SEFIZA-3560 file (N, C-alpha, C; in Angstrom, 3 decimals):
REM SEFIZA-3560
<numar><xx>0.847</xx><yy>-1.215</yy><zz>-0.015</zz><atom>N</atom></numar>
<numar><xx>-0.040</xx><yy>0.027</yy><zz>-0.044</zz><atom>CA</atom></numar>
<numar><xx>0.872</xx><yy>1.349</yy><zz>0.000</zz><atom>C</atom></numar>
<numar><xx>1.864</xx><yy>1.346</yy><zz>0.786</zz><atom>N</atom></numar>
<numar><xx>2.670</xx><yy>2.632</yy><zz>0.737</zz><atom>CA</atom></numar>
<numar><xx>3.244</xx><yy>2.950</yy><zz>-0.609</zz><atom>C</atom></numar>
<numar><xx>3.628</xx><yy>1.922</yy><zz>-1.273</zz><atom>N</atom></numar>
<numar><xx>4.231</xx><yy>2.034</yy><zz>-2.646</zz><atom>CA</atom></numar>
<numar><xx>3.080</xx><yy>2.525</yy><zz>-3.691</zz><atom>C</atom></numar>
<numar><xx>1.880</xx><yy>2.214</yy><zz>-3.495</zz><atom>N</atom></numar>
<numar><xx>0.788</xx><yy>2.704</yy><zz>-4.322</zz><atom>CA</atom></numar>
<numar><xx>0.752</xx><yy>4.176</yy><zz>-4.181</zz><atom>C</atom></numar>
<numar><xx>0.809</xx><yy>4.808</yy><zz>-3.024</zz><atom>N</atom></numar>
<numar><xx>0.817</xx><yy>6.171</yy><zz>-2.717</zz><atom>CA</atom></numar>
<numar><xx>1.904</xx><yy>6.917</yy><zz>-3.400</zz><atom>C</atom></numar>
<numar><xx>3.108</xx><yy>6.327</yy><zz>-3.256</zz><atom>N</atom></numar>
<numar><xx>4.405</xx><yy>6.989</yy><zz>-3.821</zz><atom>CA</atom></numar>
<numar><xx>4.323</xx><yy>7.031</yy><zz>-5.306</zz><atom>C</atom></numar>
<numar><xx>3.931</xx><yy>5.863</yy><zz>-5.951</zz><atom>N</atom></numar>
<numar><xx>3.871</xx><yy>5.828</yy><zz>-7.396</zz><atom>CA</atom></numar>
<numar><xx>2.642</xx><yy>6.410</yy><zz>-8.026</zz><atom>C</atom></numar>
<numar><xx>1.626</xx><yy>6.753</yy><zz>-7.255</zz><atom>N</atom></numar>
<numar><xx>0.364</xx><yy>7.254</yy><zz>-7.821</zz><atom>CA</atom></numar>
<numar><xx>0.585</xx><yy>8.598</yy><zz>-8.545</zz><atom>C</atom></numar>
<numar><xx>0.022</xx><yy>8.769</yy><zz>-9.573</zz><atom>N</atom></numar>
<numar><xx>0.235</xx><yy>10.088</yy><zz>-10.334</zz><atom>CA</atom></numar>
<numar><xx>-1.205</xx><yy>10.840</yy><zz>-10.436</zz><atom>C</atom></numar>
<numar><xx>-2.168</xx><yy>10.482</yy><zz>-9.655</zz><atom>N</atom></numar>
<numar><xx>-3.383</xx><yy>11.221</yy><zz>-9.552</zz><atom>CA</atom></numar>
<numar><xx>-3.138</xx><yy>12.480</yy><zz>-8.910</zz><atom>C</atom></numar>
<numar><xx>-4.004</xx><yy>13.466</yy><zz>-9.158</zz><atom>N</atom></numar>
<numar><xx>-3.855</xx><yy>14.771</yy><zz>-8.719</zz><atom>CA</atom></numar>
<numar><xx>-3.695</xx><yy>14.939</yy><zz>-7.152</zz><atom>C</atom></numar>
<numar><xx>-4.587</xx><yy>14.376</yy><zz>-6.439</zz><atom>N</atom></numar>
<numar><xx>-4.642</xx><yy>14.541</yy><zz>-4.909</zz><atom>CA</atom></numar>
<numar><xx>-3.354</xx><yy>13.938</yy><zz>-4.381</zz><atom>C</atom></numar>
<numar><xx>-2.918</xx><yy>12.771</yy><zz>-4.806</zz><atom>N</atom></numar>
<numar><xx>-1.749</xx><yy>12.166</yy><zz>-4.262</zz><atom>CA</atom></numar>
<numar><xx>-0.488</xx><yy>12.925</yy><zz>-4.583</zz><atom>C</atom></numar>
<numar><xx>-0.463</xx><yy>13.499</yy><zz>-5.800</zz><atom>N</atom></numar>
<numar><xx>0.790</xx><yy>14.350</yy><zz>-6.144</zz><atom>CA</atom></numar>
<numar><xx>0.765</xx><yy>15.591</yy><zz>-5.321</zz><atom>C</atom></numar>
<numar><xx>-0.289</xx><yy>16.183</yy><zz>-5.039</zz><atom>N</atom></numar>
<numar><xx>-0.398</xx><yy>17.461</yy><zz>-4.261</zz><atom>CA</atom></numar>
<numar><xx>0.032</xx><yy>17.041</yy><zz>-2.842</zz><atom>C</atom></numar>
<numar><xx>-0.418</xx><yy>15.944</yy><zz>-2.290</zz><atom>N</atom></numar>
<numar><xx>-0.014</xx><yy>15.411</yy><zz>-0.965</zz><atom>CA</atom></numar>
<numar><xx>1.476</xx><yy>15.223</yy><zz>-0.866</zz><atom>C</atom></numar>
<numar><xx>2.056</xx><yy>14.646</yy><zz>-1.990</zz><atom>N</atom></numar>
<numar><xx>3.459</xx><yy>14.310</yy><zz>-2.011</zz><atom>CA</atom></numar>
<numar><xx>4.244</xx><yy>15.556</yy><zz>-2.059</zz><atom>C</atom></numar>
<numar><xx>3.906</xx><yy>16.598</yy><zz>-2.748</zz><atom>N</atom></numar>
<numar><xx>4.577</xx><yy>17.908</yy><zz>-2.761</zz><atom>CA</atom></numar>
<numar><xx>4.474</xx><yy>18.551</yy><zz>-1.443</zz><atom>C</atom></numar>
<numar><xx>3.410</xx><yy>18.530</yy><zz>-0.769</zz><atom>N</atom></numar>
<numar><xx>3.195</xx><yy>19.183</yy><zz>0.451</zz><atom>CA</atom></numar>
<numar><xx>4.096</xx><yy>18.525</yy><zz>1.554</zz><atom>C</atom></numar>
<numar><xx>4.109</xx><yy>17.133</yy><zz>1.550</zz><atom>N</atom></numar>
<numar><xx>4.967</xx><yy>16.403</yy><zz>2.488</zz><atom>CA</atom></numar>
<numar><xx>6.383</xx><yy>16.611</yy><zz>2.310</zz><atom>C</atom></numar>
<numar><xx>6.824</xx><yy>16.693</yy><zz>1.052</zz><atom>N</atom></numar>
<numar><xx>8.197</xx><yy>17.007</yy><zz>0.769</zz><atom>CA</atom></numar>
<numar><xx>8.626</xx><yy>18.346</yy><zz>1.054</zz><atom>C</atom></numar>
<numar><xx>7.700</xx><yy>19.339</yy><zz>0.854</zz><atom>N</atom></numar>
<numar><xx>8.006</xx><yy>20.754</yy><zz>1.302</zz><atom>CA</atom></numar>
<numar><xx>8.073</xx><yy>20.840</yy><zz>2.841</zz><atom>C</atom></numar>
<numar><xx>7.241</xx><yy>20.146</yy><zz>3.417</zz><atom>N</atom></numar>
<numar><xx>7.235</xx><yy>20.218</yy><zz>4.902</zz><atom>CA</atom></numar>
<numar><xx>8.513</xx><yy>19.634</yy><zz>5.437</zz><atom>C</atom></numar>
<numar><xx>8.931</xx><yy>18.466</yy><zz>4.906</zz><atom>N</atom></numar>
<numar><xx>10.293</xx><yy>17.919</yy><zz>5.330</zz><atom>CA</atom></numar>
<numar><xx>11.430</xx><yy>18.811</yy><zz>5.151</zz><atom>C</atom></numar>
<numar><xx>11.493</xx><yy>19.484</yy><zz>3.921</zz><atom>N</atom></numar>
<numar><xx>12.523</xx><yy>20.411</yy><zz>3.696</zz><atom>CA</atom></numar>
<numar><xx>12.472</xx><yy>21.692</yy><zz>4.619</zz><atom>C</atom></numar>
<numar><xx>11.313</xx><yy>22.072</yy><zz>4.899</zz><atom>N</atom></numar>
<numar><xx>11.278</xx><yy>23.280</yy><zz>5.809</zz><atom>CA</atom></numar>
<numar><xx>11.510</xx><yy>22.882</yy><zz>7.191</zz><atom>C</atom></numar>
<numar><xx>11.315</xx><yy>21.572</yy><zz>7.596</zz><atom>N</atom></numar>
<numar><xx>11.666</xx><yy>21.106</yy><zz>8.946</zz><atom>CA</atom></numar>
<numar><xx>13.215</xx><yy>21.085</yy><zz>9.005</zz><atom>C</atom></numar>
<numar><xx>13.839</xx><yy>20.624</yy><zz>8.028</zz><atom>N</atom></numar>
<numar><xx>15.314</xx><yy>20.468</yy><zz>7.948</zz><atom>CA</atom></numar>
<numar><xx>15.947</xx><yy>21.794</yy><zz>8.008</zz><atom>C</atom></numar>
<numar><xx>15.447</xx><yy>22.809</yy><zz>7.274</zz><atom>N</atom></numar>
<numar><xx>16.027</xx><yy>24.084</yy><zz>7.328</zz><atom>CA</atom></numar>
<numar><xx>15.790</xx><yy>24.796</yy><zz>8.755</zz><atom>C</atom></numar>
<numar><xx>14.627</xx><yy>24.510</yy><zz>9.397</zz><atom>N</atom></numar>
<numar><xx>14.426</xx><yy>25.082</yy><zz>10.781</zz><atom>CA</atom></numar>
<numar><xx>15.349</xx><yy>24.497</yy><zz>11.673</zz><atom>C</atom></numar>
<numar><xx>15.605</xx><yy>23.264</yy><zz>11.750</zz><atom>N</atom></numar>
<numar><xx>16.498</xx><yy>22.551</yy><zz>12.555</zz><atom>CA</atom></numar>
<numar><xx>18.025</xx><yy>23.143</yy><zz>12.309</zz><atom>C</atom></numar>
<numar><xx>18.340</xx><yy>23.216</yy><zz>11.101</zz><atom>N</atom></numar>
<numar><xx>19.669</xx><yy>23.657</yy><zz>10.700</zz><atom>CA</atom></numar>
<numar><xx>19.841</xx><yy>25.138</yy><zz>11.321</zz><atom>C</atom></numar>
<numar><xx>18.892</xx><yy>25.987</yy><zz>11.141</zz><atom>N</atom></numar>
<numar><xx>19.065</xx><yy>27.324</yy><zz>11.664</zz><atom>CA</atom></numar>
<numar><xx>19.127</xx><yy>27.264</yy><zz>13.163</zz><atom>C</atom></numar>
<numar><xx>18.411</xx><yy>26.458</yy><zz>13.976</zz><atom>N</atom></numar>
<numar><xx>18.526</xx><yy>26.414</yy><zz>15.369</zz><atom>CA</atom></numar>
<numar><xx>19.882</xx><yy>25.925</yy><zz>15.868</zz><atom>C</atom></numar>
<numar><xx>20.472</xx><yy>24.868</yy><zz>15.156</zz><atom>N</atom></numar>
<numar><xx>21.712</xx><yy>24.377</yy><zz>15.675</zz><atom>CA</atom></numar>
<numar><xx>22.934</xx><yy>24.909</yy><zz>15.107</zz><atom>C</atom></numar>
<numar><xx>22.820</xx><yy>25.752</yy><zz>14.129</zz><atom>N</atom></numar>
<numar><xx>23.951</xx><yy>26.329</yy><zz>13.351</zz><atom>CA</atom></numar>
<numar><xx>25.023</xx><yy>26.986</yy><zz>14.390</zz><atom>C</atom></numar>
<numar><xx>24.436</xx><yy>27.871</yy><zz>15.250</zz><atom>N</atom></numar>
<numar><xx>25.271</xx><yy>28.658</yy><zz>16.086</zz><atom>CA</atom></numar>
<numar><xx>26.019</xx><yy>27.708</yy><zz>17.153</zz><atom>C</atom></numar>
<numar><xx>25.391</xx><yy>26.709</yy><zz>17.664</zz><atom>N</atom></numar>
<numar><xx>26.095</xx><yy>25.709</yy><zz>18.512</zz><atom>CA</atom></numar>
<numar><xx>27.126</xx><yy>24.953</yy><zz>17.818</zz><atom>C</atom></numar>
<numar><xx>26.788</xx><yy>24.589</yy><zz>16.590</zz><atom>N</atom></numar>
<numar><xx>27.796</xx><yy>23.788</yy><zz>15.798</zz><atom>CA</atom></numar>
<numar><xx>29.133</xx><yy>24.649</yy><zz>15.458</zz><atom>C</atom></numar>
<numar><xx>28.798</xx><yy>25.918</yy><zz>15.156</zz><atom>N</atom></numar>
<numar><xx>29.905</xx><yy>26.826</yy><zz>14.938</zz><atom>CA</atom></numar>
<numar><xx>30.785</xx><yy>26.966</yy><zz>16.145</zz><atom>C</atom></numar>
<numar><xx>30.173</xx><yy>27.170</yy><zz>17.379</zz><atom>N</atom></numar>
<numar><xx>30.956</xx><yy>27.381</yy><zz>18.561</zz><atom>CA</atom></numar>
<numar><xx>31.727</xx><yy>26.112</yy><zz>18.893</zz><atom>C</atom></numar>
<numar><xx>31.104</xx><yy>24.983</yy><zz>18.731</zz><atom>N</atom></numar>
<numar><xx>31.724</xx><yy>23.652</yy><zz>18.992</zz><atom>CA</atom></numar>
<numar><xx>32.823</xx><yy>23.413</yy><zz>18.028</zz><atom>C</atom></numar>
<numar><xx>32.709</xx><yy>23.722</yy><zz>16.752</zz><atom>N</atom></numar>
<numar><xx>33.805</xx><yy>23.520</yy><zz>15.839</zz><atom>CA</atom></numar>
<numar><xx>35.007</xx><yy>24.515</yy><zz>16.177</zz><atom>C</atom></numar>
<numar><xx>34.708</xx><yy>25.657</yy><zz>16.577</zz><atom>N</atom></numar>
<numar><xx>35.842</xx><yy>26.584</yy><zz>17.136</zz><atom>CA</atom></numar>
<numar><xx>36.488</xx><yy>26.024</yy><zz>18.255</zz><atom>C</atom></numar>
<numar><xx>35.752</xx><yy>25.435</yy><zz>19.186</zz><atom>N</atom></numar>
<numar><xx>36.451</xx><yy>24.836</yy><zz>20.359</zz><atom>CA</atom></numar>
<numar><xx>37.308</xx><yy>23.707</yy><zz>19.964</zz><atom>C</atom></numar>
<numar><xx>36.776</xx><yy>22.897</yy><zz>19.070</zz><atom>N</atom></numar>
<numar><xx>37.566</xx><yy>21.709</yy><zz>18.565</zz><atom>CA</atom></numar>
<numar><xx>38.824</xx><yy>22.165</yy><zz>17.871</zz><atom>C</atom></numar>
<numar><xx>38.792</xx><yy>23.142</yy><zz>17.029</zz><atom>N</atom></numar>
<numar><xx>39.888</xx><yy>23.835</yy><zz>16.329</zz><atom>CA</atom></numar>
<numar><xx>40.907</xx><yy>24.282</yy><zz>17.274</zz><atom>C</atom></numar>
<numar><xx>40.555</xx><yy>24.992</yy><zz>18.400</zz><atom>N</atom></numar>
<numar><xx>41.576</xx><yy>25.467</yy><zz>19.364</zz><atom>CA</atom></numar>
<numar><xx>42.204</xx><yy>24.314</yy><zz>20.026</zz><atom>C</atom></numar>
<numar><xx>41.419</xx><yy>23.311</yy><zz>20.409</zz><atom>N</atom></numar>
<numar><xx>41.993</xx><yy>22.148</yy><zz>21.086</zz><atom>CA</atom></numar>
<numar><xx>43.064</xx><yy>21.385</yy><zz>20.292</zz><atom>C</atom></numar>
<numar><xx>42.570</xx><yy>21.201</yy><zz>19.036</zz><atom>N</atom></numar>
<numar><xx>43.556</xx><yy>20.487</yy><zz>18.077</zz><atom>CA</atom></numar>
<numar><xx>44.805</xx><yy>21.304</yy><zz>17.706</zz><atom>C</atom></numar>
<numar><xx>44.628</xx><yy>22.597</yy><zz>17.749</zz><atom>N</atom></numar>
<numar><xx>45.771</xx><yy>23.472</yy><zz>17.263</zz><atom>CA</atom></numar>
<numar><xx>46.949</xx><yy>23.481</yy><zz>18.408</zz><atom>C</atom></numar>
<numar><xx>46.564</xx><yy>23.054</yy><zz>19.553</zz><atom>N</atom></numar>
<numar><xx>47.485</xx><yy>23.002</yy><zz>20.658</zz><atom>CA</atom></numar>
<numar><xx>48.102</xx><yy>21.668</yy><zz>20.836</zz><atom>C</atom></numar>
<numar><xx>47.853</xx><yy>20.693</yy><zz>20.002</zz><atom>N</atom></numar>
<numar><xx>48.263</xx><yy>19.432</yy><zz>20.141</zz><atom>CA</atom></numar>
<numar><xx>49.665</xx><yy>19.275</yy><zz>19.539</zz><atom>C</atom></numar>
<numar><xx>50.653</xx><yy>18.753</yy><zz>20.223</zz><atom>N</atom></numar>
<numar><xx>51.973</xx><yy>18.561</yy><zz>19.698</zz><atom>CA</atom></numar>
<numar><xx>52.093</xx><yy>17.120</yy><zz>19.204</zz><atom>C</atom></numar>
<numar><xx>52.518</xx><yy>16.884</yy><zz>18.077</zz><atom>N</atom></numar>
<numar><xx>52.671</xx><yy>15.572</yy><zz>17.437</zz><atom>CA</atom></numar>
<numar><xx>54.096</xx><yy>15.151</yy><zz>17.519</zz><atom>C</atom></numar>
<numar><xx>54.330</xx><yy>13.951</yy><zz>18.073</zz><atom>N</atom></numar>
<numar><xx>55.698</xx><yy>13.325</yy><zz>18.221</zz><atom>CA</atom></numar>
<numar><xx>55.880</xx><yy>12.448</yy><zz>17.024</zz><atom>C</atom></numar>
<numar><xx>56.964</xx><yy>12.470</yy><zz>16.352</zz><atom>N</atom></numar>
<numar><xx>57.139</xx><yy>11.644</yy><zz>15.351</zz><atom>CA</atom></numar>
<numar><xx>58.137</xx><yy>10.504</yy><zz>15.466</zz><atom>C</atom></numar>
<numar><xx>58.687</xx><yy>10.342</yy><zz>16.636</zz><atom>N</atom></numar>
<numar><xx>59.577</xx><yy>9.233</yy><zz>16.938</zz><atom>CA</atom></numar>
<numar><xx>59.071</xx><yy>8.286</yy><zz>17.986</zz><atom>C</atom></numar>
<numar><xx>59.455</xx><yy>7.147</yy><zz>17.869</zz><atom>N</atom></numar>
<numar><xx>58.991</xx><yy>6.034</yy><zz>18.865</zz><atom>CA</atom></numar>
<numar><xx>59.744</xx><yy>6.129</yy><zz>20.077</zz><atom>C</atom></numar>
<numar><xx>60.861</xx><yy>6.883</yy><zz>20.105</zz><atom>N</atom></numar>
<numar><xx>61.566</xx><yy>7.072</yy><zz>21.384</zz><atom>CA</atom></numar>
<numar><xx>60.801</xx><yy>7.696</yy><zz>22.432</zz><atom>C</atom></numar>
<numar><xx>60.082</xx><yy>8.765</yy><zz>21.988</zz><atom>N</atom></numar>
<numar><xx>59.197</xx><yy>9.359</yy><zz>23.091</zz><atom>CA</atom></numar>
<numar><xx>58.171</xx><yy>8.371</yy><zz>23.658</zz><atom>C</atom></numar>
<numar><xx>57.598</xx><yy>7.552</yy><zz>22.844</zz><atom>N</atom></numar>
<numar><xx>56.590</xx><yy>6.588</yy><zz>23.321</zz><atom>CA</atom></numar>
<numar><xx>57.365</xx><yy>5.632</yy><zz>24.231</zz><atom>C</atom></numar>
<numar><xx>58.523</xx><yy>5.143</yy><zz>23.845</zz><atom>N</atom></numar>
<numar><xx>59.194</xx><yy>4.063</yy><zz>24.663</zz><atom>CA</atom></numar>
<numar><xx>59.617</xx><yy>4.758</yy><zz>26.086</zz><atom>C</atom></numar>
<numar><xx>60.092</xx><yy>5.917</yy><zz>25.936</zz><atom>N</atom></numar>
<numar><xx>60.390</xx><yy>6.607</yy><zz>27.349</zz><atom>CA</atom></numar>
<numar><xx>59.181</xx><yy>6.789</yy><zz>28.133</zz><atom>C</atom></numar>
<numar><xx>58.026</xx><yy>7.156</yy><zz>27.655</zz><atom>N</atom></numar>
<numar><xx>56.854</xx><yy>7.253</yy><zz>28.347</zz><atom>CA</atom></numar>
<numar><xx>56.508</xx><yy>5.842</yy><zz>28.902</zz><atom>C</atom></numar>
<numar><xx>56.459</xx><yy>4.854</yy><zz>28.157</zz><atom>N</atom></numar>
<numar><xx>56.173</xx><yy>3.613</yy><zz>28.639</zz><atom>CA</atom></numar>
<numar><xx>57.070</xx><yy>2.929</yy><zz>29.724</zz><atom>C</atom></numar>
<numar><xx>58.262</xx><yy>3.339</yy><zz>29.713</zz><atom>N</atom></numar>
<numar><xx>59.280</xx><yy>2.874</yy><zz>30.605</zz><atom>CA</atom></numar>
<numar><xx>59.317</xx><yy>3.792</yy><zz>31.869</zz><atom>C</atom></numar>
<numar><xx>58.373</xx><yy>4.643</yy><zz>31.999</zz><atom>N</atom></numar>
<numar><xx>58.280</xx><yy>5.531</yy><zz>33.231</zz><atom>CA</atom></numar>
<numar><xx>59.290</xx><yy>6.680</yy><zz>33.179</zz><atom>C</atom></numar>
<numar><xx>59.824</xx><yy>7.039</yy><zz>32.178</zz><atom>N</atom></numar>
<numar><xx>60.850</xx><yy>8.226</yy><zz>32.035</zz><atom>CA</atom></numar>
<numar><xx>60.208</xx><yy>9.442</yy><zz>31.752</zz><atom>C</atom></numar>
<numar><xx>60.577</xx><yy>9.918</yy><zz>30.689</zz><atom>N</atom></numar>
<numar><xx>59.974</xx><yy>11.308</yy><zz>30.233</zz><atom>CA</atom></numar>
<numar><xx>58.600</xx><yy>11.206</yy><zz>29.818</zz><atom>C</atom></numar>
<numar><xx>57.694</xx><yy>12.227</yy><zz>30.102</zz><atom>N</atom></numar>
<numar><xx>56.367</xx><yy>12.194</yy><zz>29.586</zz><atom>CA</atom></numar>
<numar><xx>56.439</xx><yy>12.507</yy><zz>28.136</zz><atom>C</atom></numar>
<numar><xx>55.242</xx><yy>12.355</yy><zz>27.406</zz><atom>N</atom></numar>
<numar><xx>55.118</xx><yy>12.556</yy><zz>26.064</zz><atom>CA</atom></numar>
<numar><xx>55.283</xx><yy>14.079</yy><zz>25.637</zz><atom>C</atom></numar>
<numar><xx>54.903</xx><yy>14.898</yy><zz>26.665</zz><atom>N</atom></numar>
<numar><xx>55.037</xx><yy>16.376</yy><zz>26.377</zz><atom>CA</atom></numar>
<numar><xx>56.417</xx><yy>16.959</yy><zz>26.573</zz><atom>C</atom></numar>
<numar><xx>57.503</xx><yy>16.027</yy><zz>26.937</zz><atom>N</atom></numar>
<numar><xx>58.798</xx><yy>16.434</yy><zz>27.142</zz><atom>CA</atom></numar>
<numar><xx>59.250</xx><yy>16.836</yy><zz>28.552</zz><atom>C</atom></numar>
<numar><xx>58.290</xx><yy>16.676</yy><zz>29.531</zz><atom>N</atom></numar>
<numar><xx>58.575</xx><yy>17.025</yy><zz>30.857</zz><atom>CA</atom></numar>
<numar><xx>58.773</xx><yy>15.841</yy><zz>31.627</zz><atom>C</atom></numar>
<numar><xx>59.786</xx><yy>15.848</yy><zz>32.641</zz><atom>N</atom></numar>
<numar><xx>59.916</xx><yy>14.745</yy><zz>33.475</zz><atom>CA</atom></numar>
<numar><xx>58.892</xx><yy>14.578</yy><zz>34.456</zz><atom>C</atom></numar>
<numar><xx>58.641</xx><yy>13.327</yy><zz>34.938</zz><atom>N</atom></numar>
<numar><xx>57.569</xx><yy>13.046</yy><zz>35.976</zz><atom>CA</atom></numar>
<numar><xx>57.874</xx><yy>13.790</yy><zz>37.270</zz><atom>C</atom></numar>
//
């Protein structure tokens, strides 16, 4: 039965389909406008956190950390 509604080309079903599609697009736009500011703030926080990350490219740092020596940020315990 649901497929009959979707594939129906009669006037009333077509109008209903257009109205349902427009309503879902409008709902998506409304949700996007509500959460856009929060997502922008969160992405800025993530950018700031990741820009302060120091990446070590040698395994010596990891071995020293595992063996209880120097920490990964270069400071002694």
